C-alpha positions as a printed NumPy array, in Angstrom:
array([[113.735,  87.327,  51.738],
       [116.801,  85.928,  53.532],
       [117.855,  89.469,  54.51 ],
       [114.366,  90.166,  55.878],
       [114.459,  86.971,  57.959],
       [117.882,  87.896,  59.304],
       [116.617,  91.337,  60.307],
       [113.681,  89.797,  62.158],
       [115.993,  87.398,  64.028],
       [118.375,  90.208,  64.967],
       [115.475,  92.334,  66.198],
       [114.112,  89.495,  68.326],
       [117.582,  88.79 ,  69.716],
       [118.037,  92.435,  70.68 ],
       [114.657,  92.475,  72.39 ],
       [115.567,  89.425,  74.427],
       [118.955,  90.86 ,  75.409],
       [117.913,  94.444,  76.073],
       [114.476,  94.036,  77.59 ],
       [114.722,  93.117,  81.28 ],
       [113.297,  89.699,  82.036],
       [112.09 ,  89.08 ,  85.558],
       [111.517,  85.478,  86.546],
       [108.401,  84.37 ,  88.359],
       [109.761,  81.81 ,  90.795],
       [106.523,  79.864,  91.02 ],
       [106.553,  79.195,  87.278],
       [110.17 ,  78.338,  86.572],
       [111.03 ,  75.943,  89.365],
       [109.355,  73.171,  91.285],
       [109.592,  73.101,  95.067],
       [109.429,  70.247,  97.547],
       [106.414,  67.98 ,  97.457],
       [104.233,  67.578, 100.532],
       [105.887,  64.199, 101.175],
       [109.371,  65.74 , 100.91 ],
       [108.364,  68.487, 103.339],
       [107.226,  65.859, 105.863],
       [110.41 ,  63.835, 105.384],
       [112.643,  66.893, 105.812],
       [110.791,  68.027, 108.939],
       [111.307,  64.597, 110.505],
       [115.1  ,  64.857, 110.157],
       [116.236,  67.206, 112.929],
       [119.919,  68.081, 112.741],
       [122.077,  68.793, 115.769],
       [123.218,  71.986, 114.029],
       [121.541,  73.179, 110.799],
       [123.601,  72.533, 107.662],
       [122.32 ,  75.145, 105.213],
       [122.708,  75.986, 101.564],
       [121.483,  79.557, 102.115],
       [124.125,  82.292, 102.308],
       [122.517,  83.94 , 105.345],
       [119.965,  82.76 , 107.891],
       [118.556,  83.335, 111.354],
       [116.175,  81.905, 113.935],
       [114.654,  84.773, 115.908],
       [112.561,  84.104, 119.01 ],
       [109.614,  86.513, 118.927],
       [108.789,  86.318, 122.621],
       [112.297,  86.907, 123.955],
       [113.938,  88.849, 121.077],
       [116.725,  86.272, 121.235],
       [118.754,  84.894, 118.347],
       [118.639,  81.103, 118.601],
       [120.813,  80.509, 115.53 ],
       [122.461,  82.649, 112.896],
       [124.577,  82.347, 109.788],
       [125.911,  85.618, 108.366],
       [122.815,  87.22 , 109.864],
       [124.371,  90.7  , 110.008],
       [125.69 ,  90.689, 106.441],
       [123.998,  93.087, 103.997],
       [122.215,  91.192, 101.231],
       [119.605,  91.659,  98.525],
       [116.148,  90.723,  99.795],
       [113.977,  90.36 ,  96.68 ],
       [110.223,  90.246,  97.367],
       [110.607,  90.005, 101.127],
       [110.788,  93.789, 100.616],
       [107.007,  93.674, 100.43 ],
       [106.816,  93.151, 104.184],
       [107.837,  96.785, 104.602],
       [105.674,  97.859, 101.668],
       [102.627,  96.319, 103.321],
       [103.352,  97.925, 106.702],
       [103.757, 101.421, 105.233],
       [100.46 , 101.007, 103.355],
       [ 98.633,  99.612, 106.387],
       [ 99.835, 102.481, 108.564],
       [ 99.318, 105.289, 106.07 ],
       [ 96.468, 104.164, 103.825],
       [ 92.789, 103.244, 104.029],
       [ 91.798,  99.677, 103.221],
       [ 88.526, 100.654, 101.561],
       [ 90.037, 103.214,  99.196],
       [ 89.744, 102.392,  95.49 ],
       [ 92.926, 102.591,  93.4  ],
       [ 93.027, 103.165,  89.641],
       [ 96.022, 101.282,  88.26 ],
       [ 98.528, 103.393,  86.338],
       [100.322, 102.397,  83.14 ],
       [103.597, 102.256,  85.088],
       [102.164,  99.833,  87.612],
       [100.548,  97.683,  84.948],
       [103.814,  97.422,  83.01 ],
       [105.952,  96.361,  85.978],
       [107.714,  93.072,  85.263],
       [108.333,  90.012,  87.381],
       [105.754,  88.2  ,  89.491],
       [102.385,  89.889,  88.955],
       [ 98.779,  89.935,  89.99 ],
       [ 98.032,  90.743,  86.345],
       [ 96.77 ,  94.308,  86.606],
       [ 96.037,  96.384,  83.522],
       [ 96.177, 100.136,  83.116],
       [ 92.892, 101.667,  84.276],
       [ 91.886,  98.677,  86.443],
       [ 90.074,  99.579,  89.637],
       [ 90.822,  97.624,  92.824],
       [ 90.686,  98.332,  96.561],
       [ 93.746,  98.894,  98.725],
       [ 92.579,  95.885, 100.745],
       [ 92.703,  93.574,  97.725],
       [ 95.953,  95.064,  96.459],
       [ 97.546,  94.068,  99.771],
       [ 96.412,  90.48 ,  99.266],
       [ 97.814,  90.582,  95.74 ],
       [101.051,  91.958,  97.172],
       [101.592,  89.382,  99.905],
       [ 99.955,  86.246,  98.449],
       [100.7  ,  86.575,  94.743],
       [103.831,  88.687,  95.321],
       [102.602,  91.129,  92.702],
       [105.198,  93.674,  91.631],
       [102.41 ,  95.486,  89.79 ],
       [100.441,  95.736,  93.05 ],
       [103.553,  97.042,  94.849],
       [103.87 ,  99.923,  92.391],
       [100.118, 100.629,  92.467],
       [100.196, 100.818,  96.275],
       [103.335, 102.967,  96.306],
       [101.762, 105.45 ,  93.909],
       [ 98.542, 105.466,  95.938],
       [100.378, 106.249,  99.18 ],
       [103.121, 108.613,  97.999],
       [102.495, 109.598,  94.38 ],
       [105.65 , 107.975,  93.04 ],
       [108.158, 105.236,  93.873],
       [110.915, 107.581,  95.022],
       [108.732, 109.238,  97.653],
       [107.359, 105.874,  98.761],
       [110.888, 104.481,  99.165],
       [111.682, 107.517, 101.297],
       [108.787, 106.597, 103.573],
       [109.984, 102.992, 103.717],
       [113.414, 104.195, 104.838],
       [111.91 , 106.572, 107.384],
       [110.067, 103.617, 108.881],
       [113.248, 101.557, 108.839],
       [115.023, 104.31 , 110.77 ],
       [112.255, 104.392, 113.381],
       [112.638, 100.633, 113.812],
       [116.436, 100.994, 114.18 ],
       [117.073,  98.983, 111.021],
       [120.415, 100.659, 110.437],
       [121.704,  98.178, 107.853],
       [118.61 ,  98.269, 105.668],
       [117.883, 100.495, 102.672],
       [114.925, 100.487, 100.283],
       [114.931, 101.758,  96.694],
       [111.753, 100.076,  95.423],
       [108.491,  98.75 ,  96.868],
       [108.893,  95.336,  95.163],
       [112.547,  94.376,  95.655],
       [113.733,  93.923,  92.083],
       [117.521,  94.043,  92.02 ],
       [119.295,  97.294,  92.83 ],
       [122.734,  97.601,  94.44 ],
       [121.393, 100.098,  96.989],
       [118.452,  97.914,  97.996],
       [119.486,  95.628, 100.867],
       [118.92 ,  94.368, 104.394],
       [120.29 ,  91.7  , 106.745],
       [118.69 ,  88.469, 107.888],
       [118.591,  89.856, 111.427],
       [116.931,  93.142, 110.503],
       [114.462,  91.381, 108.218],
       [113.47 ,  89.207, 111.191],
       [113.061,  92.315, 113.371],
       [110.935,  93.984, 110.686],
       [108.778,  90.867, 110.411],
       [108.344,  90.742, 114.18 ],
       [107.072,  94.327, 114.081],
       [104.828,  93.669, 111.081],
       [103.169,  90.648, 112.696],
       [101.965,  92.868, 115.525],
       [ 99.625,  94.451, 112.966],
       [ 96.497,  92.282, 113.022],
       [ 95.64 ,  92.889, 109.373],
       [ 99.145,  92.05 , 108.224],
       [ 99.101,  88.857, 110.296],
       [ 95.708,  87.95 , 108.82 ],
       [ 96.877,  88.485, 105.244],
       [100.12 ,  86.492, 105.423],
       [ 98.489,  83.437, 107.019],
       [ 95.847,  83.266, 104.256],
       [ 96.266,  80.374, 101.838],
       [ 93.952,  81.674,  99.125],
       [ 91.791,  84.749,  98.672],
       [ 89.36 ,  86.164,  96.131],
       [ 90.237,  89.673,  95.007],
       [ 87.876,  91.883,  93.006],
       [ 89.199,  93.777,  89.97 ],
       [ 86.755,  96.027,  88.116],
       [ 83.962,  94.241,  89.965],
       [ 85.122,  90.832,  88.771],
       [ 86.236,  88.17 ,  91.305],
       [ 89.509,  86.297,  90.951],
       [ 90.962,  83.753,  93.373],
       [ 94.693,  83.826,  94.098],
       [ 96.92 ,  81.48 ,  96.108],
       [ 99.783,  82.166,  98.489],
       [103.299,  81.572,  97.086],
       [104.536,  80.464, 100.528],
       [105.275,  76.757, 100.063],
       [105.321,  75.979, 103.812],
       [101.951,  77.502, 104.656],
       [ 99.514,  74.681, 105.321],
       [102.209,  72.017, 104.996],
       [104.591,  72.5  , 107.926],
       [103.168,  72.393, 111.446],
       [102.707,  75.811, 113.044],
       [103.635,  77.944, 110.023],
       [101.466,  81.073, 109.725],
       [103.327,  83.216, 107.128],
       [105.217,  85.247, 105.914],
       [106.873,  85.953, 102.514],
       [108.804,  84.381,  99.648],
       [111.276,  86.116,  97.347],
       [113.525,  85.614,  94.346],
       [115.735,  87.643,  92.038],
       [118.929,  86.639,  90.275],
       [120.989,  88.749,  92.672],
       [119.139,  87.81 ,  95.882],
       [118.72 ,  84.118,  95.16 ],
       [115.881,  82.274,  96.833],
       [114.612,  83.945, 100.01 ],
       [111.975,  82.994, 102.548],
       [110.755,  84.573, 105.771],
       [108.728,  82.148, 107.898],
       [106.692,  82.701, 111.044],
       [105.583,  79.738, 113.109],
       [103.978,  78.982, 116.454],
       [104.011,  75.722, 118.381],
       [102.849,  75.628, 121.973],
       [104.29 ,  78.641, 123.779],
       [107.108,  79.196, 121.271],
       [106.814,  81.749, 118.461],
       [109.735,  82.065, 116.07 ],
       [110.692,  83.805, 112.857],
       [113.17 ,  82.205, 110.489],
       [114.845,  83.931, 107.554],
       [116.885,  82.397, 104.744],
       [118.541,  84.594, 102.117],
       [120.527,  83.554,  99.055],
       [119.561,  79.905,  98.635],
       [120.552,  78.406,  95.278],
       [117.202,  76.808,  94.499],
       [113.629,  76.857,  95.699],
       [114.074,  73.348,  97.128],
       [117.121,  74.442,  99.129],
       [115.196,  77.478, 100.372],
       [112.374,  75.268, 101.598],
       [114.652,  72.636, 103.111],
       [116.73 ,  75.252, 104.929],
       [113.622,  76.88 , 106.37 ],
       [112.282,  73.536, 107.569],
       [115.65 ,  72.694, 109.145],
       [115.645,  75.966, 111.073],
       [112.073,  75.571, 112.291],
       [112.54 ,  71.989, 113.43 ],
       [115.929,  72.731, 115.005],
       [114.405,  75.533, 117.094],
       [111.488,  73.497, 118.402],
       [113.553,  70.374, 119.056],
       [116.405,  72.077, 120.889],
       [115.105,  75.127, 122.759],
       [112.918,  75.529, 125.795],
       [111.479,  78.613, 127.432],
       [112.425,  79.359, 131.043],
       [110.808,  81.906, 133.345],
       [114.055,  83.553, 134.37 ],
       [112.259,  86.245, 136.381],
       [110.941,  83.62 , 138.803],
       [114.399,  82.085, 139.233],
       [116.035,  85.483, 139.787],
       [113.461,  86.559, 142.38 ],
       [113.685,  83.243, 144.218],
       [117.477,  83.46 , 144.522],
       [117.366,  87.161, 145.406],
       [114.822,  86.654, 148.201],
       [117.056,  83.975, 149.746],
       [120.124,  86.202, 149.463],
       [118.288,  89.244, 150.847],
       [117.319,  87.459, 154.081],
       [120.951,  86.679, 154.813],
       [122.644,  89.82 , 153.519],
       [120.4  ,  92.891, 153.764],
       [121.215,  93.41 , 157.436],
       [124.947,  93.218, 156.723],
       [124.983,  96.229, 154.405],
       [126.023,  99.292, 156.459],
       [125.845, 103.026, 155.833],
       [128.626, 104.75 , 157.767],
       [127.725, 108.106, 159.315],
       [124.157, 107.681, 158.186],
       [121.027, 108.684, 160.102],
       [119.95 , 105.106, 159.459],
       [122.545, 102.377, 159.824],
       [120.919,  99.829, 157.508],
       [119.338, 100.077, 154.089],
       [116.284,  98.597, 152.435],
       [116.828,  96.968, 149.047],
       [114.867,  95.64 , 146.11 ],
       [115.422,  94.345, 142.591],
       [114.929,  96.513, 139.55 ],
       [112.414,  95.13 , 137.071],
       [113.679,  92.089, 135.192],
       [113.791,  93.193, 131.565],
       [113.661,  89.723, 129.985],
       [111.226,  87.7  , 132.012],
       [111.302,  84.687, 129.712],
       [114.349,  83.375, 127.866],
       [114.906,  80.543, 125.413],
       [117.651,  78.128, 126.35 ],
       [119.03 ,  75.076, 124.602],
       [117.735,  72.058, 126.468],
       [121.203,  70.562, 126.824],
       [122.467,  73.77 , 128.496],
       [119.719,  74.328, 131.049],
       [121.771,  72.673, 133.809],
       [124.589,  75.184, 133.232],
       [122.34 ,  78.101, 134.222],
       [123.743,  80.036, 137.204],
       [122.573,  83.05 , 139.189],
       [125.303,  85.015, 140.981],
       [124.583,  87.897, 143.353],
       [127.103,  90.487, 144.502],
       [126.888,  93.772, 146.408],
       [128.884,  96.45 , 148.201],
       [128.58 ,  95.991, 151.97 ],
       [129.713,  99.407, 153.203],
       [128.63 , 102.865, 152.105],
       [129.327, 106.382, 153.271],
       [126.283, 108.597, 153.882],
       [124.473, 110.243, 152.262],
       [122.911, 107.464, 150.172],
       [120.373, 108.272, 147.491],
       [117.088, 106.438, 146.99 ],
       [117.465, 104.306, 143.876],
       [121.243, 104.019, 144.15 ],
       [122.636, 100.76 , 142.77 ],
       [124.225,  98.702, 145.537],
       [124.623,  95.345, 143.8  ],
       [123.911,  93.136, 140.793],
       [122.251,  89.848, 140.007],
       [123.956,  88.153, 137.069],
       [122.503,  85.27 , 135.079],
       [125.051,  83.048, 133.371],
       [124.691,  80.293, 130.818],
       [127.808,  78.188, 130.275],
       [129.701,  80.939, 132.15 ],
       [128.483,  83.585, 129.703],
       [126.477,  86.471, 131.196],
       [123.068,  86.612, 129.518],
       [121.29 ,  89.002, 131.921],
       [122.068,  91.624, 134.566],
       [119.571,  92.978, 137.105],
       [120.476,  95.799, 139.493],
       [119.838,  95.716, 143.247],
       [118.85 ,  99.193, 144.426],
       [118.42 , 101.091, 147.676],
       [114.784, 102.007, 148.328],
       [115.136, 104.829, 150.864],
       [117.163, 107.997, 151.183],
       [119.674, 108.006, 154.052],
       [120.993, 111.389, 155.115],
       [124.409, 111.958, 156.636],
       [124.411, 112.569, 160.393],
       [124.798, 116.182, 161.475],
       [125.852, 117.682, 164.851],
       [122.325, 117.453, 166.24 ],
       [122.131, 113.773, 165.344],
       [125.42 , 113.041, 167.108],
       [124.348, 115.047, 170.207],
       [120.993, 113.26 , 170.371],
       [122.716, 109.897, 170.069],
       [125.182, 110.864, 172.862],
       [122.309, 111.779, 175.239],
       [120.621, 108.423, 174.482],
       [123.825, 106.56 , 175.22 ],
       [124.29 , 108.393, 178.556],
       [120.739, 107.756, 179.64 ]])
């Protein structure tokens, strides 16, 4: 009897050790309360002091980095992987298609929607299970629906990453469970999220607090794992994540007034730290940065400069002695600037004053530089707008006759 009991204990111990256990973050650890979220958001730091190993504030409208901490360091990304999973499905699948859940999908560990082998559910509802419930089972079901197996689906994820110039990102799975070859950076995850939010359906899904999915014709209501959604002003998504290797991760999108930002934290020690760090980044961005229409400022300064200087630019031996100039299009029309640095903004204009004919239309003759604290943040070319040929013998003879007359 004692021997039998020992055998049972040994068997159970081996099962615990050998069978992979994936933690569901929402079950094992409490996050900040609503009161703690409000208190944290009210404490704006001059510079964010973060627990997270890597982080970024990315301005969606200007593609500018407002803050970063190890943002270009390759790191595990956990379930934030599902941002790419969702985009591949949205771009390659049909929302109304019905998926029959495989045994492999149903047996996937970690956070789950709770699918069983043979369950029938639409692609539409699987996507909600993926992004709200963070279902690893839904990730596998969707991957198999799109590509047949996980390896082929991962290939498609990486093809999409290449198209988006995410050169320091690699996907091995559709769910993000730990793998040494599965990684991204905070910066590239922000860029991916920016792209994903341009998809209306994706944006709709990630800002949803709760949703009723239908499995085998039976309704079931699920809630979003994003602890900031509905609690922090302006937050409208995006995705939580946790594995032992990745730590606590959170990608957050928020909009206040005319400012849209994405924040990413990777590798926080606890769920509370993850939440606090994300709040710190959001509040820091909105408290310290202001949008400026730099295009208007550049054009205003250029027009003043042009009136005084256009007539001074000469083309030696040209059929025409003077040129006509204009600015190339300003690439970044709006920029985000720290409020305490706005008065350091400078616009400097320089040009070459003498040219030898011929002069091509579109030739660069000068530059407008925008500086912030003496650092160049933008360059705009000044170009010639008309072709000026070099004088030939006939031109010189004609000019001589005019001078004599």
